[in-house]
VOPAGU-2260 file (C-alpha; in pm, 1 decimal, decimal comma):
REM VOPAGU-2260
SITE   aa  ch    i         X         Y         Z
SITE  MET   A    0    3723,5    1963,9    -246,2
SITE  ALA   A    1    3777,2    1834,1    -600,7
SITE  VAL   A    2    3514,7    1610,4    -763,7
SITE  LYS   A    3    3760,5    1318,6    -771,2
SITE  GLU   A    4    3827,3    1353,4    -398,0
SITE  VAL   A    5    3454,5    1363,2    -318,2
SITE  LYS   A    6    3402,4    1050,0    -531,5
SITE  LYS   A    7    3678,9     867,0    -344,5
SITE  GLN   A    8    3548,5     962,7       0,4
SITE  LEU   A    9    3204,4     833,4     -98,9
SITE  GLU   A   10    3363,1     507,9    -215,6
SITE  VAL   A   11    3533,2     476,6     125,5
SITE  LEU   A   12    3197,4     534,0     292,2
SITE  PHE   A   13    3022,0     277,7      68,9
SITE  ILE   A   14    3284,6       5,6     118,0
SITE  ASN   A   15    3261,6      45,5     496,8
SITE  TYR   A   16    2881,7      47,0     477,2
SITE  PHE   A   17    2896,1    -270,8     268,1
SITE  ARG   A   18    3127,7    -433,1     522,0
SITE  GLU   A   19    2874,9    -354,9     797,1
SITE  CYS   A   20    2592,2    -514,0     597,2
SITE  TYR   A   21    2765,0    -818,6     447,7
SITE  ASN   A   22    2839,6   -1078,1     715,2
SITE  GLU   A   23    3086,9   -1267,9     498,5
SITE  PHE   A   24    3311,9    -969,2     434,0
SITE  PRO   A   25    3663,2   -1095,3     518,4
SITE  GLY   A   26    3852,5    -959,5     814,0
SITE  GLY   A   27    4146,4    -742,4     719,9
SITE  LYS   A   28    4253,8    -389,4     641,7
SITE  ILE   A   29    4079,6    -200,9     359,4
SITE  ILE   A   30    4326,3       6,1     156,3
SITE  PRO   A   31    4206,4     265,1     -99,0
SITE  SER   A   32    4364,1     195,5    -436,0
SITE  GLU   A   33    4315,0     250,7    -808,1
SITE  SER   A   34    4209,8     -20,5   -1052,0
SITE  PRO   A   35    4052,6    -174,8    -845,7
SITE  ASP   A   36    3918,5      85,6    -603,1
SITE  PHE   A   37    4014,2    -106,0    -286,9
SITE  VAL   A   38    4245,1    -383,5    -178,2
SITE  VAL   A   39    4166,9    -586,4     133,7
SITE  LYS   A   40    4465,6    -743,8     306,7
SITE  ILE   A   41    4307,1   -1061,7     440,4
SITE  LYS   A   42    4451,8   -1223,0     752,4
SITE  ASN   A   43    4564,9   -1531,9     558,6
SITE  LYS   A   44    4786,8   -1296,9     351,7
SITE  HIS   A   45    4561,6   -1319,3      47,4
SITE  LEU   A   46    4470,1    -997,7    -129,3
SITE  LEU   A   47    4115,0    -914,9    -234,0
SITE  GLY   A   48    4048,9    -641,8    -489,4
SITE  ILE   A   49    3709,7    -471,1    -484,8
SITE  GLU   A   50    3586,9    -248,6    -766,8
SITE  LEU   A   51    3289,1     -18,8    -704,9
SITE  THR   A   52    3044,1     113,4    -958,6
SITE  ARG   A   53    2708,4     285,3    -937,7
SITE  LEU   A   54    2409,2     126,3   -1109,5
SITE  ASN   A   55    2342,7     354,3   -1404,0
SITE  PRO   A   56    1983,6     345,9   -1530,7
SITE  ALA   A   57    2075,5     325,0   -1898,6
SITE  ASN   A   58    1713,1     233,4   -1959,9
SITE  ALA   A   59    1577,7     528,6   -1761,4
SITE  ALA   A   60    1228,6     647,5   -1839,5
SITE  PRO   A   61    1202,7     997,4   -1991,4
SITE  VAL   A   62    1119,3    1277,0   -1747,3
SITE  SER   A   63     813,3    1490,2   -1817,8
SITE  PHE   A   64     801,7    1868,5   -1773,1
SITE  SER   A   65     590,1    1824,2   -1458,8
SITE  GLN   A   66     833,0    1567,7   -1314,9
SITE  GLN   A   67    1127,7    1798,3   -1387,8
SITE  ASN   A   68     956,6    2074,1   -1188,8
SITE  ASP   A   69     908,7    1830,8    -899,5
SITE  ILE   A   70    1276,0    1731,6    -917,0
SITE  GLU   A   71    1394,0    2093,9    -904,9
SITE  PHE   A   72    1164,1    2163,1    -608,7
SITE  GLN   A   73    1295,4    1856,9    -421,7
SITE  GLU   A   74    1659,6    1943,1    -490,2
SITE  ASN   A   75    1607,7    2299,9    -367,4
SITE  LEU   A   76    1451,7    2159,4     -50,1
SITE  ILE   A   77    1750,4    1929,5       3,0
SITE  ASP   A   78    1996,6    2215,7     -52,1
SITE  GLY   A   79    1805,2    2422,2     203,8
SITE  ALA   A   80    1804,9    2135,5     454,2
SITE  LYS   A   81    2181,4    2083,5     417,4
SITE  GLU   A   82    2246,4    2456,5     462,1
SITE  LEU   A   83    2024,3    2473,8     771,1
SITE  PHE   A   84    2184,5    2165,0     927,6
SITE  GLU   A   85    2534,5    2300,2     873,6
SITE  THR   A   86    2455,8    2631,2    1047,0
SITE  LYS   A   87    2486,4    2442,7    1377,1
SITE  SER   A   88    2698,4    2139,1    1290,8
SITE  ASN   A   89    3022,3    2064,6    1108,1
SITE  LEU   A   90    2945,1    1691,7    1096,5
SITE  LYS   A   91    2999,4    1553,2     746,4
SITE  LEU   A   92    2716,5    1327,7     630,9
SITE  PHE   A   93    2597,3    1135,7     326,9
SITE  VAL   A   94    2220,2    1193,8     318,3
SITE  LYS   A   95    1969,8    1049,0      70,1
SITE  PHE   A   96    1610,5    1175,4      47,8
SITE  LEU   A   97    1340,2     948,9     -93,1
SITE  PHE   A   98    1027,6    1149,0    -171,7
SITE  SER   A   99     677,0    1008,3    -196,4
SITE  ARG   A  100     541,7     965,3    -548,5
SITE  LYS   A  101     183,3     992,7    -422,8
SITE  ASN   A  102     194,6    1273,9    -166,2
SITE  LYS   A  103     369,6    1576,7    -307,5
SITE  ILE   A  104     491,1    1859,0     -85,5
SITE  ALA   A  105     304,3    2183,1    -149,2
SITE  PRO   A  106     531,2    2487,1    -207,3
SITE  GLU   A  107     388,7    2662,2     100,2
SITE  GLN   A  108     488,8    2359,0     311,9
SITE  GLU   A  109     852,6    2354,1     196,4
SITE  MET   A  110     998,2    2543,4     492,1
SITE  LEU   A  111     800,1    2344,3     749,0
SITE  VAL   A  112     912,2    2016,0     593,7
SITE  LEU   A  113    1271,9    2133,4     569,5
SITE  VAL   A  114    1286,0    2240,5     935,6
SITE  ARG   A  115    1117,8    1919,9    1057,8
SITE  VAL   A  116    1354,9    1691,7     866,6
SITE  VAL   A  117    1662,9    1881,4     983,7
SITE  SER   A  118    1536,1    1866,9    1342,0
SITE  LEU   A  119    1497,9    1488,3    1315,9
SITE  ILE   A  120    1846,2    1447,0    1167,0
SITE  ARG   A  121    2002,9    1660,0    1441,2
SITE  GLU   A  122    1821,4    1461,7    1707,6
SITE  ARG   A  123    1934,5    1124,8    1569,0
SITE  VAL   A  124    2302,1    1211,6    1516,6
SITE  LYS   A  125    2366,0    1413,0    1834,6
SITE  ASN   A  126    2474,2    1113,7    2046,9
SITE  LYS   A  127    2656,4     924,9    1772,8
SITE  ASN   A  128    3030,6     870,3    1783,8
SITE  LYS   A  129    3168,1    1105,4    1519,4
SITE  ARG   A  130    3491,6     903,7    1501,5
SITE  SER   A  131    3325,4     586,2    1378,6
SITE  PHE   A  132    3096,5     467,2    1101,3
SITE  PHE   A  133    2723,1     487,5    1158,1
SITE  LYS   A  134    2403,5     456,4     955,5
SITE  ILE   A  135    2053,8     581,5    1037,1
SITE  VAL   A  136    1728,6     549,6     842,3
SITE  LEU   A  137    1438,8     784,8     913,3
SITE  SER   A  138    1115,2     614,3     813,7
SITE  GLU   A  139     790,4     749,6     675,1
SITE  ASN   A  140     602,3     719,9    1005,8
SITE  ILE   A  141     810,1     995,8    1169,7
SITE  LEU   A  142     883,8    1211,2     864,9
SITE  PRO   A  143     659,5    1493,2     740,6
SITE  GLU   A  144     414,8    1402,7     464,9
SITE  GLY   A  145     579,9    1389,4     125,9
SITE  VAL   A  146     913,5    1252,0     250,2
SITE  LYS   A  147     914,9     872,9     244,8
SITE  GLU   A  148    1261,5     791,6     376,7
SITE  VAL   A  149    1589,3     959,1     468,2
SITE  LEU   A  150    1916,5     766,1     475,6
SITE  ILE   A  151    2200,2     913,3     685,8
SITE  VAL   A  152    2549,2     761,7     669,6
SITE  HIS   A  153    2867,2     889,5     833,2
SITE  HIS   A  154    3228,8     784,5     806,8
SITE  PRO   A  155    3509,3     969,4     989,5
SITE  GLY   A  156    3705,1     993,9     664,0
SITE  MET   A  157    3447,1    1222,2     505,7
SITE  GLY   A  158    3574,2    1571,9     434,9
SITE  LYS   A  159    3265,0    1700,4     255,0
SITE  SER   A  160    2894,1    1637,1     304,6
SITE  VAL   A  161    2683,6    1501,4      19,1
SITE  TRP   A  162    2305,2    1549,6      42,5
SITE  GLU   A  163    2104,7    1435,3    -257,6
SITE  ARG   A  164    1779,6    1299,8    -393,1
SITE  SER   A  165    1734,8     924,0    -418,7
SITE  ASN   A  166    1728,5     786,1    -774,5
SITE  ASN   A  167    1880,9    1111,6    -896,7
SITE  LEU   A  168    2017,2     937,7   -1207,8
SITE  GLY   A  169    1666,0     833,6   -1309,6
SITE  ILE   A  170    1433,9     536,7   -1263,8
SITE  SER   A  171    1490,0     238,6   -1490,9
SITE  ASN   A  172    1255,4      59,1   -1727,8
SITE  ASP   A  173    1478,3    -250,7   -1718,5
SITE  VAL   A  174    1688,9    -293,1   -1404,7
SITE  VAL   A  175    1815,2    -640,5   -1501,0
SITE  ASP   A  176    1957,1    -509,0   -1828,3
SITE  ASP   A  177    2115,6    -213,6   -1645,3
SITE  ILE   A  178    2289,8    -457,1   -1409,1
SITE  LYS   A  179    2412,9    -664,9   -1705,0
SITE  GLN   A  180    2556,5    -353,0   -1868,2
SITE  SER   A  181    2731,3    -251,5   -1545,4
SITE  ILE   A  182    2890,4    -594,9   -1514,5
SITE  CYS   A  183    2992,2    -600,0   -1881,4
SITE  LYS   A  184    3166,9    -260,5   -1861,0
SITE  LYS   A  185    3368,1    -366,0   -1556,9
SITE  ASP   A  186    3447,2    -709,6   -1702,1
SITE  GLU   A  187    3615,7    -531,2   -1991,9
SITE  LYS   A  188    3851,5    -361,0   -1744,7
SITE  LEU   A  189    3928,4    -669,4   -1538,1
SITE  ARG   A  190    4252,6    -734,4   -1727,4
SITE  LEU   A  191    4377,4    -396,3   -1608,8
SITE  TYR   A  192    4290,8    -482,2   -1248,2
SITE  GLN   A  193    4460,0    -821,1   -1276,8
SITE  LYS   A  194    4795,7    -653,1   -1334,8
SITE  GLN   A  195    4812,2    -612,9    -957,3
SITE  HIS   A  196    4816,0    -994,5    -926,5
SITE  LEU   A  197    4564,0   -1009,5    -644,5
SITE  ASN   A  198    4412,2   -1338,3    -530,5
SITE  PHE   A  199    4045,3   -1246,3    -568,1
SITE  TYR   A  200    3837,3    -979,9    -742,3
SITE  TRP   A  201    3490,9    -860,8    -639,4
SITE  LEU   A  202    3258,1    -615,7    -810,0
SITE  LEU   A  203    3024,2    -407,2    -592,0
SITE  ILE   A  204    2736,5    -230,3    -770,4
SITE  THR   A  205    2562,8      28,7    -553,8
SITE  THR   A  206    2212,2     160,2    -606,1
SITE  ASP   A  207    2015,3     422,6    -414,1
SITE  ARG   A  208    1718,6     191,3    -399,8
SITE  LEU   A  209    1621,8    -112,7    -604,1
SITE  ARG   A  210    1338,5      52,6    -789,8
SITE  GLY   A  211    1199,0      55,4   -1140,9
SITE  VAL   A  212     918,4     214,2   -1335,8
SITE  LYS   A  213     718,6    -107,8   -1364,0
SITE  ASN   A  214     534,6    -232,1   -1058,9
SITE  VAL   A  215     708,2    -569,8   -1029,7
SITE  ASN   A  216     898,6    -747,0    -753,8
SITE  LEU   A  217    1244,4    -633,6    -859,2
SITE  ALA   A  218    1420,2    -796,9    -566,2
SITE  SER   A  219    1283,0   -1137,1    -666,2
SITE  LYS   A  220    1353,2   -1073,3   -1034,2
SITE  VAL   A  221    1716,6    -980,3    -967,5
SITE  LYS   A  222    1767,8   -1264,1    -719,9
SITE  ASN   A  223    1636,8   -1528,2    -962,3
SITE  HIS   A  224    1823,5   -1406,9   -1270,8
SITE  ASN   A  225    2147,4   -1576,9   -1374,4
SITE  PHE   A  226    2414,1   -1309,1   -1413,2
SITE  HIS   A  227    2760,9   -1389,1   -1546,1
SITE  SER   A  228    3095,9   -1221,1   -1484,2
SITE  ARG   A  229    3469,2   -1283,2   -1479,9
SITE  PHE   A  230    3479,1   -1139,1   -1128,6
SITE  GLN   A  231    3470,0   -1414,1    -865,4
SITE  GLN   A  232    3177,5   -1242,3    -695,0
SITE  VAL   A  233    2941,5    -961,3    -792,5
SITE  PHE   A  234    2711,2    -784,3    -546,5
SITE  LEU   A  235    2426,1    -538,4    -581,4
SITE  PHE   A  236    2401,4    -315,7    -273,8
SITE  ASP   A  237    2074,1    -133,7    -205,1
SITE  LEU   A  238    2192,6     161,6       3,5
SITE  VAL   A  239    1856,1     270,7     142,4
SITE  LYS   A  240    1741,1     -76,3     247,8
SITE  ALA   A  241    2094,0    -185,6     348,2
SITE  LYS   A  242    2031,7    -502,6     145,1
SITE  VAL   A  243    2303,6    -701,4     -31,1
SITE  TYR   A  244    2219,5    -922,1    -331,9
SITE  GLU   A  245    2477,4   -1179,8    -441,0
SITE  LEU   A  246    2453,8   -1181,4    -820,2
SITE  VAL   A  247    2749,2   -1405,3    -908,1
């Protein structure tokens, strides 16, 4: 499957996940589009355009040699887990692994951790309806030491599985500024989206997990900051916590 097709199927998954989490999402059919990414045909015949973007940590902290080794180890573990899962299942999943920063997995424990996590995933998805959307979070209390959280999301439109490490773009030094930059970049393209003459335009910014380098209450900081945009509404969607923040 081409990279562009994988990107679009993930966008379909994210928009349906967002709809499940945001109670005020309007009723109506979601139609994949281009510029913006989706159009929602609302029951009152209004059209809502929704553009998706991923929060890019432009202010990401540099990665040390030791951290890079940890990242490669974690990504190899994830690749092994995906391969093992797919030996007995053709179910297509979006899976995010959040590893502990305090308790690292020893190399000799890799296979045991891998097998345990895959066993838990198989157990949790076996009775799920494969023809509908579902989301599962495996928490630290049932996972092997070193794995803090595993997010599992399925949408019947998925044609390819995506298993990856949480915060794989990096961890930011300034999340608020990263959000501002994301909004600014999409605001610049709003004129292009408006050529479709839709009634409303929303911007949805997704993030693996609202997390930064500094030990501060990011959720409170983001919630209390005044963001500005030419979109009627802007949302930040924390995928792991299934939390929606209304920014504008």
